Structures are given as structure tokens and as C-alpha cells.
Backbone and ligand atoms as CSV (ligand in chain L), in Angstrom:
chain,resi,resn,atom,element,x,y,z
A,1,MET,N,N,38.410,-10.430,25.906
A,1,MET,CA,C,37.600,-9.377,25.270
A,1,MET,C,C,37.157,-9.806,23.865
A,2,THR,N,N,35.894,-9.622,23.557
A,2,THR,CA,C,35.455,-9.952,22.219
A,2,THR,C,C,35.258,-8.677,21.411
A,3,ALA,N,N,35.623,-8.756,20.144
A,3,ALA,CA,C,35.462,-7.589,19.286
A,3,ALA,C,C,34.062,-7.624,18.680
A,4,THR,N,N,33.319,-6.564,18.960
A,4,THR,CA,C,31.940,-6.477,18.497
A,4,THR,C,C,31.790,-5.302,17.560
A,5,ALA,N,N,31.095,-5.502,16.443
A,5,ALA,CA,C,30.782,-4.396,15.524
A,5,ALA,C,C,29.260,-4.330,15.386
A,6,ILE,N,N,28.802,-3.149,15.050
A,6,ILE,CA,C,27.372,-2.993,14.778
A,6,ILE,C,C,27.190,-2.658,13.305
A,7,TYR,N,N,26.251,-3.321,12.663
A,7,TYR,CA,C,25.920,-3.061,11.252
A,7,TYR,C,C,24.489,-2.533,11.222
A,8,PRO,N,N,24.343,-1.208,11.107
A,8,PRO,CA,C,23.035,-0.613,11.138
A,8,PRO,C,C,22.432,-0.449,9.747
A,9,GLY,N,N,21.126,-0.437,9.662
A,9,GLY,CA,C,20.475,-0.169,8.402
A,9,GLY,C,C,18.964,-0.270,8.562
A,10,THR,N,N,18.279,-0.110,7.399
A,10,THR,CA,C,16.834,-0.193,7.428
A,10,THR,C,C,16.383,-1.622,7.091
A,11,PHE,N,N,17.123,-2.296,6.227
A,11,PHE,CA,C,16.855,-3.688,5.847
A,11,PHE,C,C,15.386,-3.883,5.437
A,12,ASP,N,N,15.012,-3.132,4.362
A,12,ASP,CA,C,13.598,-3.075,3.963
A,12,ASP,C,C,13.355,-3.673,2.591
A,13,PRO,N,N,13.535,-4.983,2.362
A,13,PRO,CA,C,13.948,-6.009,3.288
A,13,PRO,C,C,15.423,-6.286,3.155
A,14,VAL,N,N,15.911,-7.238,4.023
A,14,VAL,CA,C,17.361,-7.664,3.937
A,14,VAL,C,C,17.570,-8.309,2.589
A,15,THR,N,N,18.660,-7.960,1.938
A,15,THR,CA,C,19.012,-8.558,0.605
A,15,THR,C,C,20.297,-9.366,0.742
A,16,ARG,N,N,20.660,-10.023,-0.348
A,16,ARG,CA,C,21.917,-10.776,-0.344
A,16,ARG,C,C,23.125,-9.820,-0.268
A,17,GLY,N,N,22.912,-8.587,-0.634
A,17,GLY,CA,C,24.008,-7.589,-0.498
A,17,GLY,C,C,24.284,-7.367,0.983
A,18,HIS,N,N,23.220,-7.205,1.802
A,18,HIS,CA,C,23.410,-7.052,3.262
A,18,HIS,C,C,24.046,-8.321,3.868
A,19,ILE,N,N,23.567,-9.468,3.410
A,19,ILE,CA,C,24.075,-10.742,3.952
A,19,ILE,C,C,25.580,-10.863,3.664
A,20,ASP,N,N,25.962,-10.497,2.456
A,20,ASP,CA,C,27.335,-10.544,2.018
A,20,ASP,C,C,28.202,-9.627,2.921
A,21,ILE,N,N,27.735,-8.426,3.201
A,21,ILE,CA,C,28.484,-7.519,4.074
A,21,ILE,C,C,28.633,-8.126,5.474
A,22,CYS,N,N,27.557,-8.702,5.954
A,22,CYS,CA,C,27.590,-9.342,7.317
A,22,CYS,C,C,28.639,-10.452,7.371
A,23,GLU,N,N,28.642,-11.278,6.324
A,23,GLU,CA,C,29.580,-12.381,6.292
A,23,GLU,C,C,31.047,-11.873,6.311
A,24,ARG,N,N,31.283,-10.793,5.616
A,24,ARG,CA,C,32.617,-10.204,5.575
A,24,ARG,C,C,32.969,-9.658,6.940
A,25,ALA,N,N,32.001,-9.010,7.577
A,25,ALA,CA,C,32.250,-8.450,8.922
A,25,ALA,C,C,32.583,-9.538,9.925
A,26,LEU,N,N,31.982,-10.720,9.738
A,26,LEU,CA,C,32.255,-11.809,10.660
A,26,LEU,C,C,33.680,-12.348,10.563
A,27,LYS,N,N,34.339,-12.026,9.415
A,27,LYS,CA,C,35.715,-12.433,9.279
A,27,LYS,C,C,36.640,-11.566,10.163
A,28,MET,N,N,36.121,-10.394,10.508
A,28,MET,CA,C,36.952,-9.444,11.261
A,28,MET,C,C,36.552,-9.283,12.719
A,29,PHE,N,N,35.323,-9.603,13.024
A,29,PHE,CA,C,34.810,-9.386,14.409
A,29,PHE,C,C,34.232,-10.660,14.930
A,30,ASP,N,N,34.305,-10.811,16.265
A,30,ASP,CA,C,33.718,-12.000,16.896
A,30,ASP,C,C,32.212,-11.986,16.853
A,31,HIS,N,N,31.696,-10.781,16.992
A,31,HIS,CA,C,30.220,-10.651,17.083
A,31,HIS,C,C,29.755,-9.458,16.260
A,32,VAL,N,N,28.680,-9.650,15.520
A,32,VAL,CA,C,28.073,-8.549,14.772
A,32,VAL,C,C,26.666,-8.337,15.224
A,33,VAL,N,N,26.392,-7.117,15.660
A,33,VAL,CA,C,25.006,-6.735,16.035
A,33,VAL,C,C,24.383,-6.031,14.825
A,34,ILE,N,N,23.313,-6.607,14.309
A,34,ILE,CA,C,22.620,-5.920,13.203
A,34,ILE,C,C,21.593,-5.003,13.825
A,35,GLY,N,N,21.794,-3.722,13.612
A,35,GLY,CA,C,20.869,-2.731,14.196
A,35,GLY,C,C,19.816,-2.377,13.181
A,36,VAL,N,N,18.578,-2.706,13.518
A,36,VAL,CA,C,17.477,-2.429,12.583
A,36,VAL,C,C,16.853,-1.091,12.981
A,37,ALA,N,N,17.099,-0.072,12.166
A,37,ALA,CA,C,16.615,1.265,12.469
A,37,ALA,C,C,15.141,1.352,12.126
A,38,ASP,N,N,14.354,2.070,12.959
A,38,ASP,CA,C,12.932,2.210,12.574
A,38,ASP,C,C,12.816,3.030,11.294
A,39,SER,N,N,13.783,3.943,11.064
A,39,SER,CA,C,13.806,4.756,9.841
A,39,SER,C,C,12.434,5.295,9.416
A,40,LEU,N,N,11.717,5.819,10.384
A,40,LEU,CA,C,10.339,6.278,10.113
A,40,LEU,C,C,10.301,7.312,9.008
A,41,ALA,N,N,11.342,8.175,8.920
A,41,ALA,CA,C,11.341,9.207,7.920
A,41,ALA,C,C,11.362,8.639,6.501
A,42,LYS,N,N,11.875,7.400,6.385
A,42,LYS,CA,C,11.947,6.749,5.070
A,42,LYS,C,C,10.649,6.065,4.711
A,43,GLN,N,N,9.679,6.053,5.622
A,43,GLN,CA,C,8.433,5.331,5.453
A,43,GLN,C,C,8.630,3.926,4.903
A,44,PRO,N,N,9.280,3.091,5.680
A,44,PRO,CA,C,9.592,1.715,5.197
A,44,PRO,C,C,8.362,0.949,4.735
A,45,PHE,N,N,8.616,0.066,3.765
A,45,PHE,CA,C,7.554,-0.782,3.213
A,45,PHE,C,C,7.135,-1.832,4.266
A,46,PHE,N,N,8.134,-2.449,4.920
A,46,PHE,CA,C,7.890,-3.417,5.979
A,46,PHE,C,C,8.044,-2.699,7.329
A,47,ASP,N,N,7.153,-2.995,8.265
A,47,ASP,CA,C,7.348,-2.340,9.587
A,47,ASP,C,C,8.540,-2.983,10.300
A,48,ILE,N,N,8.872,-2.356,11.405
A,48,ILE,CA,C,10.127,-2.785,12.064
A,48,ILE,C,C,10.061,-4.209,12.580
A,49,ASN,N,N,8.871,-4.662,13.001
A,49,ASN,CA,C,8.764,-6.054,13.490
A,49,ASN,C,C,8.993,-7.024,12.308
A,50,GLU,N,N,8.442,-6.710,11.149
A,50,GLU,CA,C,8.617,-7.560,9.981
A,50,GLU,C,C,10.078,-7.570,9.557
A,51,ARG,N,N,10.734,-6.437,9.574
A,51,ARG,CA,C,12.136,-6.354,9.158
A,51,ARG,C,C,13.046,-7.139,10.167
A,52,PHE,N,N,12.690,-7.001,11.451
A,52,PHE,CA,C,13.443,-7.750,12.480
A,52,PHE,C,C,13.250,-9.231,12.296
A,53,ASP,N,N,12.020,-9.643,12.075
A,53,ASP,CA,C,11.704,-11.076,11.887
A,53,ASP,C,C,12.403,-11.677,10.691
A,54,MET,N,N,12.459,-10.906,9.615
A,54,MET,CA,C,13.126,-11.401,8.399
A,54,MET,C,C,14.608,-11.598,8.666
A,55,LEU,N,N,15.250,-10.661,9.376
A,55,LEU,CA,C,16.682,-10.791,9.724
A,55,LEU,C,C,16.894,-11.995,10.599
A,56,GLU,N,N,15.979,-12.218,11.567
A,56,GLU,CA,C,16.092,-13.377,12.451
A,56,GLU,C,C,16.028,-14.665,11.675
A,57,THR,N,N,15.156,-14.684,10.670
A,57,THR,CA,C,15.011,-15.889,9.818
A,57,THR,C,C,16.302,-16.153,9.029
A,58,VAL,N,N,16.836,-15.071,8.461
A,58,VAL,CA,C,18.033,-15.249,7.601
A,58,VAL,C,C,19.239,-15.698,8.435
A,59,PHE,N,N,19.366,-15.159,9.622
A,59,PHE,CA,C,20.580,-15.448,10.402
A,59,PHE,C,C,20.316,-16.454,11.562
A,60,ALA,N,N,19.201,-17.182,11.489
A,60,ALA,CA,C,18.838,-18.146,12.523
A,60,ALA,C,C,19.998,-19.139,12.713
A,61,GLY,N,N,20.314,-19.417,13.932
A,61,GLY,CA,C,21.344,-20.421,14.220
A,61,GLY,C,C,22.766,-19.868,14.205
A,62,ASN,N,N,22.952,-18.619,13.851
A,62,ASN,CA,C,24.281,-18.058,13.897
A,62,ASN,C,C,24.460,-17.280,15.224
A,63,ASP,N,N,25.177,-17.885,16.155
A,63,ASP,CA,C,25.257,-17.245,17.474
A,63,ASP,C,C,26.277,-16.130,17.533
A,64,ARG,N,N,26.899,-15.816,16.396
A,64,ARG,CA,C,27.806,-14.667,16.372
A,64,ARG,C,C,27.097,-13.405,15.836
A,65,ILE,N,N,25.786,-13.551,15.523
A,65,ILE,CA,C,25.042,-12.433,15.044
A,65,ILE,C,C,23.837,-12.206,15.969
A,66,SER,N,N,23.637,-10.968,16.343
A,66,SER,CA,C,22.331,-10.699,17.046
A,66,SER,C,C,21.659,-9.530,16.349
A,67,ILE,N,N,20.354,-9.528,16.474
A,67,ILE,CA,C,19.564,-8.506,15.776
A,67,ILE,C,C,18.924,-7.610,16.835
A,68,LYS,N,N,19.121,-6.282,16.639
A,68,LYS,CA,C,18.597,-5.371,17.642
A,68,LYS,C,C,17.862,-4.209,16.992
A,69,PRO,N,N,16.568,-4.050,17.237
A,69,PRO,CA,C,15.832,-2.931,16.676
A,69,PRO,C,C,16.223,-1.661,17.431
A,70,PHE,N,N,16.223,-0.509,16.783
A,70,PHE,CA,C,16.482,0.718,17.531
A,70,PHE,C,C,15.785,1.915,16.867
A,71,SER,N,N,15.497,2.900,17.700
A,71,SER,CA,C,14.844,4.106,17.107
A,71,SER,C,C,15.603,5.373,17.444
A,72,GLY,N,N,16.578,5.283,18.354
A,72,GLY,CA,C,17.306,6.477,18.759
A,72,GLY,C,C,18.566,6.646,17.974
A,73,LEU,N,N,19.570,7.218,18.629
A,73,LEU,CA,C,20.846,7.472,17.912
A,73,LEU,C,C,21.635,6.175,17.769
A,74,LEU,N,N,22.238,6.028,16.634
A,74,LEU,CA,C,23.095,4.826,16.355
A,74,LEU,C,C,24.209,4.715,17.416
A,75,ILE,N,N,24.854,5.820,17.731
A,75,ILE,CA,C,25.961,5.729,18.682
A,75,ILE,C,C,25.526,5.216,20.066
A,76,ASP,N,N,24.266,5.547,20.421
A,76,ASP,CA,C,23.735,5.035,21.727
A,76,ASP,C,C,23.589,3.530,21.674
A,77,VAL,N,N,23.043,3.010,20.593
A,77,VAL,CA,C,22.846,1.556,20.517
A,77,VAL,C,C,24.209,0.872,20.343
A,78,ALA,N,N,25.135,1.533,19.710
A,78,ALA,CA,C,26.526,0.984,19.569
A,78,ALA,C,C,27.135,0.836,20.946
A,79,ARG,N,N,27.021,1.905,21.740
A,79,ARG,CA,C,27.636,1.871,23.103
A,79,ARG,C,C,26.957,0.814,23.963
A,80,GLU,N,N,25.630,0.786,23.924
A,80,GLU,CA,C,24.867,-0.198,24.678
A,80,GLU,C,C,25.295,-1.642,24.304
A,81,SER,N,N,25.662,-1.841,23.040
A,81,SER,CA,C,26.027,-3.186,22.557
A,81,SER,C,C,27.529,-3.454,22.716
A,82,ASN,N,N,28.235,-2.521,23.328
A,82,ASN,CA,C,29.731,-2.621,23.459
A,82,ASN,C,C,30.409,-2.777,22.114
A,83,ALA,N,N,29.843,-2.114,21.091
A,83,ALA,CA,C,30.469,-2.171,19.762
A,83,ALA,C,C,31.330,-0.884,19.594
A,84,ASN,N,N,32.602,-1.092,19.273
A,84,ASN,CA,C,33.401,0.113,19.034
A,84,ASN,C,C,33.676,0.334,17.553
A,85,VAL,N,N,32.994,-0.464,16.737
A,85,VAL,CA,C,33.081,-0.258,15.300
A,85,VAL,C,C,31.662,-0.282,14.683
A,86,ILE,N,N,31.449,0.643,13.750
A,86,ILE,CA,C,30.246,0.664,12.917
A,86,ILE,C,C,30.590,0.175,11.540
A,87,ILE,N,N,29.849,-0.801,11.078
A,87,ILE,CA,C,30.044,-1.284,9.700
A,87,ILE,C,C,29.049,-0.629,8.791
A,88,ARG,N,N,29.496,-0.148,7.662
A,88,ARG,CA,C,28.609,0.356,6.628
A,88,ARG,C,C,29.055,-0.237,5.301
A,89,GLY,N,N,28.138,-0.413,4.386
A,89,GLY,CA,C,28.466,-0.951,3.096
A,89,GLY,C,C,28.532,0.174,2.072
A,90,LEU,N,N,29.450,0.007,1.113
A,90,LEU,CA,C,29.534,1.014,0.036
A,90,LEU,C,C,29.252,0.320,-1.279
A,91,ARG,N,N,28.361,0.886,-2.040
A,91,ARG,CA,C,28.052,0.371,-3.389
A,91,ARG,C,C,28.724,1.310,-4.413
A,92,ALA,N,N,27.924,1.991,-5.149
A,92,ALA,CA,C,28.493,2.865,-6.163
A,92,ALA,C,C,28.975,4.166,-5.505
A,93,ILE,N,N,29.563,4.998,-6.313
A,93,ILE,CA,C,30.112,6.299,-5.822
A,93,ILE,C,C,29.018,7.101,-5.122
A,94,SER,N,N,27.747,6.896,-5.572
A,94,SER,CA,C,26.650,7.652,-5.018
A,94,SER,C,C,26.481,7.453,-3.523
A,95,ASP,N,N,26.846,6.262,-2.979
A,95,ASP,CA,C,26.753,6.054,-1.550
A,95,ASP,C,C,27.797,6.882,-0.783
A,96,PHE,N,N,28.910,7.197,-1.443
A,96,PHE,CA,C,30.073,7.700,-0.785
A,96,PHE,C,C,29.845,8.972,0.033
A,97,GLU,N,N,29.252,9.986,-0.614
A,97,GLU,CA,C,29.141,11.277,0.006
A,97,GLU,C,C,28.310,11.200,1.281
A,98,TYR,N,N,27.156,10.530,1.195
A,98,TYR,CA,C,26.289,10.407,2.357
A,98,TYR,C,C,26.970,9.605,3.458
A,99,GLU,N,N,27.620,8.521,3.076
A,99,GLU,CA,C,28.251,7.638,4.078
A,99,GLU,C,C,29.400,8.342,4.812
A,100,VAL,N,N,30.178,9.162,4.056
A,100,VAL,CA,C,31.296,9.852,4.705
A,100,VAL,C,C,30.760,10.927,5.635
A,101,GLN,N,N,29.649,11.551,5.222
A,101,GLN,CA,C,29.023,12.573,6.091
A,101,GLN,C,C,28.539,11.925,7.400
A,102,LEU,N,N,27.882,10.787,7.241
A,102,LEU,CA,C,27.340,10.059,8.377
A,102,LEU,C,C,28.479,9.638,9.315
A,103,ALA,N,N,29.541,9.119,8.757
A,103,ALA,CA,C,30.678,8.664,9.542
A,103,ALA,C,C,31.294,9.832,10.287
A,104,GLY,N,N,31.366,10.969,9.603
A,104,GLY,CA,C,31.909,12.194,10.250
A,104,GLY,C,C,31.058,12.621,11.432
A,105,MET,N,N,29.741,12.628,11.242
A,105,MET,CA,C,28.848,13.050,12.335
A,105,MET,C,C,28.997,12.084,13.503
A,106,ASN,N,N,28.983,10.779,13.142
A,106,ASN,CA,C,29.089,9.777,14.272
A,106,ASN,C,C,30.400,9.913,14.985
A,107,ARG,N,N,31.457,10.260,14.239
A,107,ARG,CA,C,32.778,10.435,14.882
A,107,ARG,C,C,32.751,11.654,15.833
A,108,SER,N,N,32.061,12.723,15.418
A,108,SER,CA,C,32.067,13.876,16.339
A,108,SER,C,C,31.207,13.593,17.571
A,109,LEU,N,N,30.165,12.729,17.394
A,109,LEU,CA,C,29.338,12.416,18.568
A,109,LEU,C,C,30.005,11.363,19.463
A,110,ALA,N,N,30.753,10.478,18.867
A,110,ALA,CA,C,31.360,9.357,19.622
A,110,ALA,C,C,32.753,9.077,19.067
A,111,PRO,N,N,33.787,9.845,19.510
A,111,PRO,CA,C,35.114,9.706,18.907
A,111,PRO,C,C,35.770,8.340,19.119
A,112,GLU,N,N,35.281,7.566,20.089
A,112,GLU,CA,C,35.862,6.275,20.374
A,112,GLU,C,C,35.370,5.176,19.407
A,113,ILE,N,N,34.395,5.524,18.606
A,113,ILE,CA,C,33.800,4.537,17.690
A,113,ILE,C,C,34.283,4.763,16.254
A,114,GLU,N,N,34.838,3.767,15.610
A,114,GLU,CA,C,35.294,3.907,14.218
A,114,GLU,C,C,34.285,3.358,13.243
A,115,THR,N,N,34.148,3.960,12.071
A,115,THR,CA,C,33.319,3.422,11.004
A,115,THR,C,C,34.223,2.669,10.038
A,116,VAL,N,N,33.839,1.469,9.694
A,116,VAL,CA,C,34.589,0.641,8.710
A,116,VAL,C,C,33.646,0.399,7.529
A,117,PHE,N,N,34.160,0.688,6.288
A,117,PHE,CA,C,33.354,0.452,5.092
A,117,PHE,C,C,33.758,-0.815,4.408
A,118,LEU,N,N,32.751,-1.550,4.011
A,118,LEU,CA,C,33.009,-2.819,3.285
A,118,LEU,C,C,32.267,-2.785,1.944
A,119,THR,N,N,32.776,-3.523,0.989
A,119,THR,CA,C,32.049,-3.638,-0.299
A,119,THR,C,C,31.630,-5.084,-0.464
A,120,ALA,N,N,30.465,-5.294,-1.068
A,120,ALA,CA,C,29.937,-6.619,-1.285
A,120,ALA,C,C,30.569,-7.226,-2.573
A,121,ALA,N,N,30.345,-8.522,-2.760
A,121,ALA,CA,C,30.787,-9.189,-4.008
A,121,ALA,C,C,30.189,-8.398,-5.192
A,122,GLN,N,N,31.000,-8.430,-6.288
A,122,GLN,CA,C,30.591,-7.729,-7.490
A,122,GLN,C,C,29.123,-7.946,-7.876
A,123,HIS,N,N,28.681,-9.214,-7.756
A,123,HIS,CA,C,27.352,-9.553,-8.163
A,123,HIS,C,C,26.267,-8.824,-7.388
A,124,TYR,N,N,26.588,-8.362,-6.205
A,124,TYR,CA,C,25.577,-7.634,-5.393
A,124,TYR,C,C,25.862,-6.146,-5.289
A,125,ALA,N,N,26.833,-5.723,-6.056
A,125,ALA,CA,C,27.302,-4.344,-5.936
A,125,ALA,C,C,26.220,-3.309,-6.252
A,126,PHE,N,N,25.193,-3.714,-6.955
A,126,PHE,CA,C,24.180,-2.727,-7.329
A,126,PHE,C,C,22.807,-3.048,-6.713
A,127,VAL,N,N,22.828,-3.972,-5.792
A,127,VAL,CA,C,21.542,-4.398,-5.164
A,127,VAL,C,C,21.160,-3.443,-4.054
A,128,SER,N,N,19.919,-2.970,-4.089
A,128,SER,CA,C,19.402,-2.181,-3.004
A,128,SER,C,C,18.000,-2.662,-2.687
A,129,SER,N,N,17.582,-2.534,-1.430
A,129,SER,CA,C,16.258,-2.996,-1.069
A,129,SER,C,C,15.203,-2.302,-1.894
A,130,SER,N,N,15.375,-0.987,-2.142
A,130,SER,CA,C,14.350,-0.255,-2.857
A,130,SER,C,C,14.214,-0.740,-4.305
A,131,LEU,N,N,15.334,-1.004,-4.957
A,131,LEU,CA,C,15.272,-1.509,-6.350
A,131,LEU,C,C,14.644,-2.872,-6.405
A,132,VAL,N,N,15.047,-3.691,-5.447
A,132,VAL,CA,C,14.523,-5.082,-5.423
A,132,VAL,C,C,12.989,-5.031,-5.231
A,133,ARG,N,N,12.528,-4.171,-4.324
A,133,ARG,CA,C,11.079,-4.026,-4.109
A,133,ARG,C,C,10.390,-3.548,-5.392
A,134,GLU,N,N,10.980,-2.582,-6.046
A,134,GLU,CA,C,10.382,-1.982,-7.236
A,134,GLU,C,C,10.290,-3.020,-8.373
A,135,ILE,N,N,11.358,-3.806,-8.557
A,135,ILE,CA,C,11.400,-4.792,-9.632
A,135,ILE,C,C,10.366,-5.865,-9.319
A,136,ALA,N,N,10.322,-6.303,-8.051
A,136,ALA,CA,C,9.376,-7.364,-7.655
A,136,ALA,C,C,7.924,-6.845,-7.845
A,137,ARG,N,N,7.693,-5.584,-7.549
A,137,ARG,CA,C,6.350,-5.014,-7.695
A,137,ARG,C,C,5.915,-5.091,-9.165
A,138,LEU,N,N,6.842,-4.974,-10.063
A,138,LEU,CA,C,6.566,-4.995,-11.491
A,138,LEU,C,C,6.691,-6.445,-12.059
A,139,ASP,N,N,6.698,-7.431,-11.121
A,139,ASP,CA,C,6.770,-8.824,-11.457
A,139,ASP,C,C,8.083,-9.270,-12.083
A,140,GLY,N,N,9.133,-8.540,-11.840
A,140,GLY,CA,C,10.479,-8.944,-12.314
A,140,GLY,C,C,11.014,-10.015,-11.362
A,141,ASP,N,N,12.002,-10.757,-11.851
A,141,ASP,CA,C,12.579,-11.844,-11.062
A,141,ASP,C,C,13.756,-11.336,-10.190
A,142,VAL,N,N,13.543,-11.331,-8.894
A,142,VAL,CA,C,14.603,-10.866,-7.989
A,142,VAL,C,C,15.144,-11.992,-7.134
A,143,SER,N,N,14.869,-13.234,-7.545
A,143,SER,CA,C,15.174,-14.365,-6.672
A,143,SER,C,C,16.671,-14.485,-6.385
A,144,GLU,N,N,17.527,-14.034,-7.295
A,144,GLU,CA,C,18.974,-14.159,-7.033
A,144,GLU,C,C,19.490,-13.152,-5.983
A,145,PHE,N,N,18.632,-12.150,-5.654
A,145,PHE,CA,C,19.081,-11.159,-4.723
A,145,PHE,C,C,18.516,-11.284,-3.329
A,146,LEU,N,N,17.615,-12.262,-3.145
A,146,LEU,CA,C,16.967,-12.450,-1.855
A,146,LEU,C,C,17.028,-13.903,-1.369
A,147,HIS,N,N,17.122,-14.045,-0.044
A,147,HIS,CA,C,16.955,-15.373,0.599
A,147,HIS,C,C,15.540,-15.829,0.219
A,148,PRO,N,N,15.325,-17.155,-0.044
A,148,PRO,CA,C,14.013,-17.624,-0.501
A,148,PRO,C,C,12.818,-17.216,0.401
A,149,GLU,N,N,13.082,-17.227,1.690
A,149,GLU,CA,C,11.997,-16.878,2.614
A,149,GLU,C,C,11.675,-15.375,2.552
A,150,ILE,N,N,12.697,-14.579,2.263
A,150,ILE,CA,C,12.457,-13.103,2.138
A,150,ILE,C,C,11.688,-12.829,0.835
A,151,LEU,N,N,12.058,-13.598,-0.211
A,151,LEU,CA,C,11.331,-13.454,-1.453
A,151,LEU,C,C,9.849,-13.813,-1.266
A,152,ARG,N,N,9.602,-14.851,-0.541
A,152,ARG,CA,C,8.212,-15.316,-0.274
A,152,ARG,C,C,7.440,-14.199,0.483
A,153,ARG,N,N,8.087,-13.642,1.499
A,153,ARG,CA,C,7.425,-12.599,2.303
A,153,ARG,C,C,7.173,-11.302,1.482
A,154,LEU,N,N,8.140,-10.972,0.640
A,154,LEU,CA,C,7.987,-9.790,-0.215
A,154,LEU,C,C,6.821,-10.021,-1.220
A,155,THR,N,N,6.793,-11.197,-1.817
A,155,THR,CA,C,5.727,-11.492,-2.795
A,155,THR,C,C,4.386,-11.426,-2.121
A,156,GLU,N,N,4.279,-11.988,-0.924
A,156,GLU,CA,C,3.036,-11.990,-0.114
A,156,GLU,C,C,2.555,-10.542,0.134
A,157,LYS,N,N,3.549,-9.772,0.621
A,157,LYS,CA,C,3.188,-8.403,1.049
A,157,LYS,C,C,2.785,-7.541,-0.148
A,158,LEU,N,N,3.472,-7.773,-1.257
A,158,LEU,CA,C,3.156,-6.987,-2.459
A,158,LEU,C,C,1.715,-7.238,-2.927
A,159,LYS,N,N,1.235,-8.494,-2.692
A,159,LYS,CA,C,-0.120,-8.814,-3.102
A,159,LYS,C,C,-1.167,-7.987,-2.333
A,160,THR,N,N,-0.796,-7.656,-1.079
A,160,THR,CA,C,-1.736,-6.924,-0.229
A,160,THR,C,C,-1.797,-5.397,-0.613
A,161,VAL,N,N,-0.811,-4.925,-1.377
A,161,VAL,CA,C,-0.845,-3.498,-1.719
A,161,VAL,C,C,-1.105,-3.222,-3.194
A,162,LYS,N,N,-1.119,-4.306,-4.027
A,162,LYS,CA,C,-1.273,-4.088,-5.452
A,162,LYS,C,C,-2.748,-3.703,-5.756
L,1,LIG,P1,P,20.098,2.698,5.446
L,1,LIG,O1,O,18.690,3.232,5.498
L,1,LIG,O2,O,20.860,2.883,6.707
L,1,LIG,O3,O,20.880,3.146,4.212
L,1,LIG,P2,P,20.035,0.051,4.174
L,1,LIG,O4,O,19.346,-1.185,4.691
L,1,LIG,O5,O,19.615,0.590,2.855
L,1,LIG,O6,O,19.899,1.127,5.325
L,1,LIG,O7,O,21.583,-0.223,4.090
L,1,LIG,C1,C,22.373,-0.522,5.227
L,1,LIG,C2,C,23.856,-0.471,4.889
L,1,LIG,O8,O,24.131,-1.545,3.970
L,1,LIG,C3,C,24.271,0.826,4.136
L,1,LIG,O9,O,25.601,1.127,4.574
L,1,LIG,C4,C,24.273,0.437,2.704
L,1,LIG,O10,O,25.143,1.218,1.965
L,1,LIG,C5,C,24.730,-1.033,2.792
L,1,LIG,N1,N,24.304,-1.828,1.659
L,1,LIG,C6,C,23.051,-2.128,1.296
L,1,LIG,N2,N,23.050,-2.931,0.177
L,1,LIG,C7,C,24.366,-3.113,-0.121
L,1,LIG,C8,C,25.051,-3.812,-1.178
L,1,LIG,N3,N,24.419,-4.448,-2.126
L,1,LIG,N4,N,26.415,-3.780,-1.203
L,1,LIG,C9,C,27.102,-3.099,-0.238
L,1,LIG,N5,N,26.488,-2.428,0.768
L,1,LIG,C10,C,25.170,-2.420,0.843
């Protein structure tokens, strides 16, 4: 039996904070499914195909990671993927309340699935996709927070909306 976890998120775009969390999850699980939520209510900057493609680029060649887009309930995609653990990342205290609420709801919907919280390296503890996008939009340097190919795609896409 292989231990599989699902790491869901919007990944708009994937940052080094997300990558750090995935690497930590791989120390505990044989396989990590990255669930890319369509998150339509959040009106993502990148569409789901772009976000999926960027994750594929970042994790290319890693056969212990698979990327799966989804639009329904997280617990449904977790069950489909045979994942009995949900990974979520915690940054500052501000993430805590929402994340605990989400974990509680998921537990009542799917009691057999546990949520595990991980924290990223100190250097990425304050990195969020939305801040990275905002700083890049204002021509700030975000290269230390993004894989080079993601930085290139963000820079390209920002040119089309400026
Ligand atoms: P969502 O829309 O589900 O919040 P995100 O892509 O913003 O999607 O985040 C996915 C998960 O990764 C969340 O649990 C979030 O807290 C976590 N995360 C994002 N960035 C970091 C980071 N720098 N350090 C730790 N966890 C992070």
C-alpha cells in the first residue's frame, strides 16, 4: 500500500512556498497529488489550464507528484485519488482560523480523511501568490520567490494586462 496525500490550492501562480510544502510532504508520503482548484469565486489571474501547466513545469520528472485539476468538492477528489490525508500550509496566524474551519468542515464530510498542516522554511513564511503578483505588477523583484519559468510566465502575462 502506498501512502498518498493531496495538497489542494489555487496556485495562482505556484510559488517557492508551495514547492517547499510539497517537498516536505514528500518526506512523509509516497505520493502527493497536487489538486488545482478552479477557485472561480476567487477570480484567479491565471486560468486553470495555465495554473496546471505551470505546476507540471515545476514538478516535471518527479514521478511521486501528480497534478490534478478539480472543480468539485475536495473530499471527492481526495477519495478518487485514494488520498487519506489533506496537506495544507500554514503561514502567519491569519491563515489559522480559516484553515481550522476548512479542516473541520472536511472532517465532518469525510471523517476518514485527516488534514495535516505544514509550515514552509522561514524564508517563504510570508510568501503568497497574491502578494507576489502584486509586487511583480509594480515591477518589484520577486525572483527569489518563484521558479524561473513561473517568473517568466508571470512577467509575460502582466504585460498583457498593464
Ligand atoms: P487556496 O486558494 O486554497 O488558499 P493557495 O494556492 O493560496 O490556495 O494555497 C494553497 C495552500 O498552500 C494553503 O494551505 C496555503 O496556506 C498554503 N501556502 C501557500 N503559500 C504558502 C507559504 N508560503 N508557506 C506555507 N503555506 C503556504
